[in-house]
MARROVO-513344 format. One record per residue (C-alpha): residue in one letter; x, y, z. Coordinates in steps of 0.5 Angstrom, whole numbers, plus 500, padded with zeros to 3 digits. Each point is the difference from the previous one (the first is absolute). Example, Ala and Ser with C-alpha at 12.3 -4.5 7.8 and 13.67 -1.06 7.14 Angstrom:
BEGIN
{residu = A&x = 525&y = 491&z = 516}
{residu = S&x = 502&y = 507&z = 498}
This chain:
BEGIN
{residu = M&x = 213&y = 641&z = 160}
{residu = E&x = 497&y = 505&z = 505}
{residu = P&x = 495&y = 498&z = 505}
{residu = S&x = 493&y = 502&z = 499}
{residu = G&x = 494&y = 501&z = 503}
{residu = P&x = 496&y = 503&z = 506}
{residu = G&x = 505&y = 504&z = 504}
{residu = T&x = 506&y = 499&z = 496}
{residu = D&x = 500&y = 507&z = 496}
{residu = G&x = 494&y = 504&z = 502}
{residu = W&x = 500&y = 506&z = 504}
{residu = D&x = 500&y = 496&z = 507}
{residu = Q&x = 508&y = 499&z = 498}
{residu = Q&x = 501&y = 507&z = 499}
{residu = V&x = 499&y = 501&z = 507}
{residu = W&x = 506&y = 496&z = 502}
{residu = R&x = 505&y = 502&z = 494}
{residu = R&x = 507&y = 503&z = 502}
{residu = P&x = 499&y = 508&z = 500}
{residu = S&x = 504&y = 504&z = 495}
{residu = W&x = 505&y = 505&z = 502}
{residu = T&x = 498&y = 505&z = 494}
{residu = E&x = 493&y = 500&z = 502}
{residu = E&x = 496&y = 505&z = 504}
{residu = P&x = 496&y = 497&z = 506}
{residu = P&x = 493&y = 500&z = 499}
{residu = A&x = 497&y = 506&z = 504}
{residu = P&x = 496&y = 498&z = 506}
{residu = S&x = 493&y = 501&z = 500}
{residu = A&x = 497&y = 506&z = 504}
{residu = P&x = 496&y = 498&z = 506}
{residu = A&x = 492&y = 500&z = 500}
{residu = D&x = 497&y = 504&z = 504}
{residu = A&x = 496&y = 495&z = 503}
{residu = V&x = 497&y = 501&z = 508}
{residu = Y&x = 499&y = 494&z = 504}
{residu = T&x = 492&y = 500&z = 502}
{residu = G&x = 501&y = 493&z = 504}
{residu = P&x = 496&y = 494&z = 500}
{residu = P&x = 493&y = 500&z = 497}
{residu = R&x = 495&y = 500&z = 506}
{residu = S&x = 497&y = 494&z = 502}
{residu = E&x = 493&y = 499&z = 501}
{residu = A&x = 498&y = 497&z = 508}
{residu = P&x = 497&y = 494&z = 500}
{residu = D&x = 492&y = 499&z = 503}
{residu = A&x = 500&y = 501&z = 507}
{residu = T&x = 497&y = 493&z = 501}
{residu = W&x = 505&y = 497&z = 496}
{residu = R&x = 504&y = 494&z = 503}
{residu = P&x = 505&y = 495&z = 497}
{residu = P&x = 497&y = 493&z = 499}
{residu = T&x = 500&y = 495&z = 506}
{residu = F&x = 501&y = 493&z = 499}
{residu = I&x = 502&y = 496&z = 506}
{residu = E&x = 496&y = 502&z = 507}
{residu = V&x = 506&y = 499&z = 505}
{residu = P&x = 496&y = 498&z = 506}
{residu = P&x = 502&y = 504&z = 507}
{residu = A&x = 506&y = 498&z = 504}
{residu = R&x = 498&y = 494&z = 506}
{residu = E&x = 501&y = 502&z = 507}
{residu = L&x = 506&y = 498&z = 504}
{residu = P&x = 500&y = 495&z = 506}
{residu = H&x = 501&y = 504&z = 507}
{residu = Q&x = 507&y = 500&z = 502}
{residu = D&x = 502&y = 500&z = 507}
{residu = D&x = 506&y = 504&z = 502}
{residu = V&x = 501&y = 497&z = 506}
{residu = V&x = 500&y = 493&z = 499}
{residu = I&x = 505&y = 502&z = 493}
{residu = D&x = 504&y = 503&z = 505}
{residu = A&x = 501&y = 495&z = 505}
{residu = Q&x = 501&y = 495&z = 495}
{residu = E&x = 506&y = 505&z = 496}
{residu = Q&x = 503&y = 500&z = 507}
{residu = Q&x = 500&y = 492&z = 501}
{residu = A&x = 503&y = 499&z = 492}
{residu = R&x = 506&y = 506&z = 503}
{residu = T&x = 502&y = 496&z = 506}
{residu = V&x = 500&y = 493&z = 496}
{residu = T&x = 504&y = 504&z = 495}
{residu = Y&x = 504&y = 503&z = 505}
{residu = G&x = 501&y = 493&z = 504}
{residu = V&x = 502&y = 496&z = 493}
{residu = G&x = 505&y = 506&z = 499}
{residu = L&x = 503&y = 500&z = 507}
{residu = V&x = 501&y = 492&z = 499}
{residu = T&x = 503&y = 500&z = 493}
{residu = G&x = 505&y = 505&z = 502}
{residu = A&x = 502&y = 496&z = 507}
{residu = V&x = 501&y = 495&z = 495}
{residu = A&x = 504&y = 503&z = 495}
{residu = L&x = 505&y = 503&z = 506}
{residu = I&x = 501&y = 493&z = 503}
{residu = V&x = 502&y = 498&z = 493}
{residu = L&x = 505&y = 506&z = 499}
{residu = L&x = 502&y = 498&z = 506}
{residu = I&x = 502&y = 493&z = 499}
{residu = L&x = 503&y = 502&z = 494}
{residu = C&x = 504&y = 506&z = 502}
{residu = G&x = 502&y = 495&z = 506}
{residu = R&x = 502&y = 494&z = 495}
{residu = V&x = 505&y = 505&z = 496}
{residu = L&x = 503&y = 503&z = 506}
{residu = F&x = 502&y = 494&z = 504}
């Protein structure tokens, strides 16, 4: 029994059938002399039109005043502390390295 139903034996299946070697291919149709005129013109909106506003955003608050001299002094103090901690850490690491190398050599 052959399958039946929509699409099993209709015109849409003819597109997918294997071409015959004895048939002549259909001649291509001539192109139409159509000229593209561009998209249709749209009307400009009314000059008073605006999109609807749903939320009123409050203005930005004033930032507190910053004292540049005080900030620079605090940054310099922090840099001094950082360098001091680094020097102490490096000295301790150097002493530990010397102790370990001394134990291996002697």
